[in-house]
C-alpha positions, 0 to 999 in steps of 0.5 A: 783088207781083201783076201781070196776065198782060197786064202780065207779057207786056209786062214779063217781062224787067223783072219777072224782073230784079226777082225776081232783085234782090229775091228776092221772088216775083211772082204772076201773075193772070188774071181776078183769080185767081192762075195762076202765080208767078215766084220766084227759084231756091233757093240753090245748096247749098255743097259739103260741105267748104266748109260745114265751113269755119271750124267746126273749132278747134285743141286742144292741140299739133297737131304733137306725136305722138298717142301717147307714145314708150313706147306705140309699141312696144306698138302694133307 
């Protein structure tokens, strides 16, 4: 969407709401040339531990020991 600087001044809040809702930038022109762009902010990055959510899978028995009982003595 493209609007003139005069239109932008008159309808600034409405245009900001439209950009928020549609996530599409608005180009602002002055004398037919683009002088500014009103764009939505980049998405907020998720916390690293939340990005991993749902990516792990269980393989085998998660409750059994990692090493066998006869190997425990050798590790001491």
